[in-house]
KEDOLUM-768353 format. One record per residue (C-alpha): residue in one letter; residue number from 1; y, x, z. Coordinates in steps of 0.5 Angstrom, whole numbers, plus 500, padded with zeros to 3 digits. Layout:
// KEDOLUM-768353
  aa    i    v    u    w
   A  NUM    Y    X    Z
...
//
This chain:
// KEDOLUM-768353
  aa    i    v    u    w
   M    1  526  550  477
   N    2  525  543  473
   N    3  531  541  470
   R    4  533  534  469
   P    5  539  532  466
   I    6  537  526  462
   S    7  534  523  468
   H    8  541  524  472
   D    9  545  521  466
   W   10  540  515  467
   F   11  541  515  474
   Q   12  548  514  473
   R   13  548  509  469
   A   14  543  505  473
   S   15  547  506  479
   A   16  553  502  476
   I   17  549  496  475
   T   18  543  496  480
   P   19  544  497  488
   G   20  542  505  489
   G   21  540  505  482
   V   22  533  503  483
   N   23  529  496  483
   S   24  526  498  490
   P   25  529  503  495
   V   26  524  508  496
   R   27  525  510  489
   A   28  532  512  490
   F   29  530  519  494
   R   30  534  517  500
   G   31  528  519  504
   V   32  528  526  501
   G   33  535  527  498
   G   34  537  528  491
   E   35  536  524  485
   P   36  530  521  482
   F   37  527  523  476
   F   38  526  517  470
   V   39  519  516  467
   A   40  518  516  460
   R   41  510  516  460
   A   42  504  517  464
   E   43  497  518  462
   G   44  491  520  467
   S   45  493  524  473
   R   46  500  526  470
   L   47  507  523  469
   W   48  512  526  464
   D   49  520  524  465
   V   50  525  523  460
   D   51  527  531  460
   G   52  520  532  458
   N   53  517  535  465
   E   54  510  534  467
   Y   55  508  532  474
   I   56  501  531  477
   D   57  502  524  480
   Y   58  499  523  487
   V   59  504  516  488
   L   60  500  513  483
   S   61  505  507  483
   W   62  504  507  490
   G   63  496  506  490
   P   64  494  501  484
   M   65  492  506  479
   I   66  485  508  482
   L   67  483  509  475
   G   68  489  513  473
   H   69  495  512  468
   A   70  493  508  462
   H   71  486  508  462
   P   72  484  506  455
   E   73  479  500  457
   V   74  485  497  461
   I   75  490  498  456
   R   76  485  495  451
   A   77  484  489  455
   V   78  491  488  456
   S   79  493  488  449
   E   80  487  483  447
   A   81  490  478  452
   A   82  497  479  450
   R   83  495  477  443
   L   84  493  471  446
   G   85  499  469  449
   T   86  503  472  455
   S   87  503  466  460
   Y   88  501  459  460
   G   89  502  456  467
   A   90  495  453  466
   P   91  489  455  469
   T   92  484  460  465
   P   93  477  462  466
   A   94  479  470  467
   E   95  483  467  474
   V   96  476  464  476
   E   97  472  471  474
   L   98  477  475  478
   A   99  477  471  484
   E  100  469  471  484
   L  101  469  479  483
   V  102  474  480  489
   R  103  470  476  493
   E  104  464  480  491
   F  105  468  486  493
   V  106  471  483  500
   P  107  466  477  502
   S  108  470  475  508
   M  109  475  472  502
   Q  110  471  466  502
   M  111  476  462  498
   L  112  482  466  495
   R  113  489  465  491
   F  114  492  469  486
   V  115  500  471  487
   N  116  505  476  484
   S  117  506  481  489
   G  118  503  483  496
   T  119  509  481  499
   E  120  508  474  497
   A  121  501  474  499
   T  122  503  476  506
   M  123  509  471  507
   T  124  504  466  505
   A  125  498  468  509
   I  126  503  468  515
   R  127  505  461  513
   I  128  498  459  513
   A  129  496  462  520
   R  130  502  458  523
   G  131  500  451  519
   F  132  493  452  521
   T  133  494  454  528
   G  134  500  450  530
   R  135  503  456  533
   E  136  510  460  531
   L  137  509  467  534
   I  138  506  473  530
   L  139  505  480  532
   K  140  506  486  528
   F  141  505  493  529
   E  142  511  498  529
   G  143  511  502  522
   C  144  507  497  519
   Y  145  510  494  512
   H  146  508  488  510
   G  147  513  487  504
   H  148  520  484  505
   G  149  519  477  508
   D  150  524  476  513
   S  151  518  476  519
   F  152  516  483  517
   L  153  523  487  517
   V  154  522  488  524
   K  155  521  495  526
   A  156  518  496  519
   G  157  515  502  515
   S  158  516  504  508
   G  159  523  504  505
   V  160  525  500  512
   A  161  523  506  516
   T  162  525  511  510
   L  163  532  509  510
   G  164  532  509  518
   L  165  534  501  518
   P  166  531  498  525
   N  167  532  491  522
   S  168  535  488  516
   P  169  541  484  516
   G  170  540  477  513
   V  171  534  476  517
   P  172  536  470  522
   T  173  536  472  529
   D  174  532  466  531
   L  175  527  468  526
   S  176  526  475  528
   K  177  525  472  535
   L  178  518  469  533
   T  179  516  476  531
   L  180  513  480  536
   T  181  511  488  536
   A  182  507  493  539
   P  183  505  500  537
   F  184  499  501  533
   N  185  493  504  536
   D  186  495  501  543
   V  187  490  496  546
   E  188  494  496  553
   A  189  500  494  549
   L  190  497  488  545
   E  191  493  485  551
   K  192  500  485  555
   L  193  503  481  549
   F  194  497  476  549
   A  195  498  475  557
   A  196  505  474  556
   W  197  505  469  550
   P  198  498  466  552
   G  199  496  461  546
   Q  200  502  462  542
   I  201  501  467  537
   A  202  499  464  531
   A  203  497  471  528
   V  204  496  478  528
   I  205  498  482  522
   V  206  496  489  521
   E  207  495  495  516
   P  208  488  497  518
   V  209  490  504  516
   V  210  497  505  516
   G  211  500  507  509
   N  212  507  505  510
   G  213  509  509  516
   G  214  505  515  513
   F  215  497  516  513
   I  216  495  513  520
   P  217  488  511  522
   P  218  486  507  527
   D  219  483  509  533
   P  220  475  507  534
   A  221  476  502  539
   F  222  483  499  536
   L  223  480  494  531
   P  224  474  492  535
   A  225  479  490  540
   L  226  484  487  536
   R  227  478  482  533
   E  228  476  481  540
   I  229  483  479  543
   T  230  485  475  537
   T  231  478  471  537
   R  232  479  470  545
   D  233  486  467  544
   G  234  485  463  538
   A  235  490  467  534
   L  236  488  469  527
   L  237  487  476  525
   I  238  490  478  518
   F  239  488  485  515
   D  240  494  487  510
   E  241  489  491  505
   V  242  495  491  500
   M  243  494  499  500
   T  244  487  500  503
   G  245  483  495  499
   F  246  478  498  494
   R  247  482  505  497
   V  248  478  507  503
   S  249  472  504  501
   R  250  469  499  496
   G  251  470  493  500
   G  252  477  496  503
   A  253  478  497  511
   Q  254  474  491  513
   E  255  468  494  510
   R  256  469  501  512
   F  257  470  499  520
   G  258  465  493  520
   I  259  471  488  522
   E  260  471  481  519
   P  261  479  478  519
   D  262  480  471  518
   L  263  485  472  512
   T  264  486  478  508
   T  265  492  480  503
   L  266  491  484  497
   G  267  495  487  491
   K  268  497  493  487
   V  269  489  495  485
   I  270  487  488  483
   G  271  491  488  477
   G  272  490  495  474
   G  273  498  496  475
   L  274  500  489  473
   P  275  504  485  478
   V  276  499  481  482
   G  277  497  479  489
   A  278  492  475  493
   Y  279  491  472  499
   G  280  484  469  502
   G  281  479  468  508
   R  282  475  463  511
   E  283  474  457  507
   E  284  476  452  513
   I  285  483  456  513
   M  286  484  456  506
   R  287  482  449  505
   Q  288  489  447  508
   V  289  493  450  502
   A  290  496  445  497
   P  291  493  441  493
   V  292  487  440  498
   G  293  491  441  504
   P  294  498  440  507
   I  295  501  448  507
   Y  296  505  449  500
   Q  297  505  455  496
   A  298  506  455  488
   G  299  508  460  483
   T  300  508  459  475
   L  301  506  466  474
   S  302  500  466  479
   G  303  494  468  475
   N  304  498  471  469
   P  305  493  472  464
   L  306  495  480  463
   A  307  494  481  470
   M  308  488  478  470
   A  309  485  482  464
   A  310  487  488  467
   G  311  484  487  474
   L  312  478  484  471
   T  313  477  491  467
   Q  314  479  495  473
   L  315  474  492  478
   R  316  469  492  473
   I  317  469  499  472
   L  318  469  500  480
   R  319  463  496  481
   D  320  459  499  475
   T  321  461  506  476
   D  322  462  506  484
   P  323  466  513  484
   Y  324  467  512  492
   A  325  463  518  494
   E  326  466  523  489
   L  327  473  520  490
   E  328  473  521  498
   A  329  470  528  497
   R  330  476  530  492
   T  331  481  527  497
   R  332  478  531  502
   R  333  479  537  498
   L  334  486  536  497
   L  335  488  535  504
   D  336  484  541  507
   G  337  487  545  502
   L  338  494  543  503
   T  339  493  543  511
   R  340  490  550  510
   V  341  496  552  505
   I  342  501  550  510
   G  343  498  552  516
   D  344  497  559  513
   A  345  504  560  512
   G  346  506  559  519
   F  347  508  551  519
   P  348  505  546  524
   V  349  501  541  520
   T  350  496  535  521
   G  351  493  530  516
   G  352  488  525  515
   S  353  484  521  509
   L  354  480  516  508
   G  355  477  514  501
   S  356  482  516  496
   M  357  488  515  501
   W  358  491  521  505
   G  359  497  524  508
   I  360  500  529  512
   F  361  505  530  517
   F  362  509  537  519
   S  363  507  536  526
   E  364  503  540  531
   N  365  499  534  534
   P  366  495  528  530
   V  367  499  522  529
   R  368  497  516  532
   S  369  503  511  532
   F  370  509  510  528
   A  371  513  513  534
   E  372  509  520  533
   A  373  510  520  526
   Q  374  518  520  527
   Q  375  517  526  531
   S  376  514  530  526
   D  377  519  535  522
   V  378  522  530  517
   A  379  527  536  514
   R  380  521  540  513
   F  381  517  535  509
   R  382  524  534  505
   A  383  524  541  503
   F  384  516  541  501
   F  385  517  535  497
   H  386  522  538  493
   A  387  519  545  492
   C  388  513  541  490
   L  389  517  537  485
   D  390  520  543  482
   R  391  513  546  481
   G  392  510  539  477
   V  393  507  536  483
   F  394  509  529  485
   F  395  508  527  492
   A  396  511  520  495
   P  397  518  521  496
   S  398  518  520  504
   A  399  515  523  510
   F  400  513  516  512
   E  401  508  514  506
   A  402  501  515  504
   G  403  498  519  498
   F  404  493  517  493
   L  405  488  520  488
   S  406  485  517  482
   T  407  478  518  478
   A  408  483  521  473
   H  409  484  527  478
   G  410  479  533  477
   D  411  478  540  480
   R  412  483  542  475
   D  413  489  538  478
   I  414  487  540  485
   D  415  487  547  484
   E  416  493  547  480
   T  417  496  543  486
   L  418  494  547  491
   N  419  496  554  487
   R  420  503  550  486
   A  421  504  548  494
   E  422  502  555  496
   D  423  508  558  492
   A  424  512  552  494
   V  425  511  553  502
   R  426  514  560  501
   T  427  520  557  500
   L  428  521  553  507
   V  429  525  556  512
//
């Protein structure tokens, strides 16, 4: 078992000055128990904590490190950009180049704007949808997480689900009334909501592949029905591809499933690990954004030169090397190995993967919704998580989060992971 006394000391210091000792709730390990380790450094597929323990990392900063940690070309680009200044509050050529490259990957984003996080992107997308349509209601799906904006904290996933919070205090009741919810993959429930609120829903926002309620893929008919229903009613369809963008395929979930949304939100991966987000979509919609239109959004650090340099480098590497087939095959190998190891030990398990995004549930049946995810054996997941962590494998510290692979993960990483997981599962009861 790994020993983490220095991490413990840092956690005690952090808890005295930061709520829960962390700057984002899931990091606190409340979903699995125990205390988090504190990271000293990362490289490739691995992390090292302040106590010197080494981990094979499948969290990858919750998705953005698709090339692995500290990729030499990304680090070089950030270093060179930093020497020229860290922030200007004025336009730079890199912003234009990265926007053009993002549009090359995601053509439905005819126009786009950079922000500083996925939350900022989704909050703005909702504001634009309301301003463009003149409607106030939005519809989201149970277990999907779109950041910590007030409108999204109703039946949300990620840390909200991990901590068992149905909603968040501080969200005005009148505002929460403007958010409708439906089960993911439930077309009938979707039809009923649109019938109950005809011509009043500004937008439907969805994780096209749920990653914040655990890994839950869409049924074949779900996304096409979502596109048809929103078009028929005049509501906008927003794909939150903060997790799926450049992960489930080169062009994200919309390329994978052949569905074109009206607006798309991105984050994480387009910044090579630096704080960044983006929103964009049809030109007629985006031309409603100030200073061209009346819908206001601004940010001093939007288009930050360090984030632009990292993002440009990472996306150029993805474009030029096209690693997606190999990433998908390796992710599938990991998933198949984990389900085999757990199943051979006599425990019910189900899982899935798309591209380099994956997840498992301790459940007998495939999981199609967040309600079904909540019926999985969370206690057994917690035990499995800690048994693997003690053996140097870092999975997401929540039963309701997806995992990721990077191009830095090789066959050795997969082999070591499966061997350690096989040893870990023997400790479960």
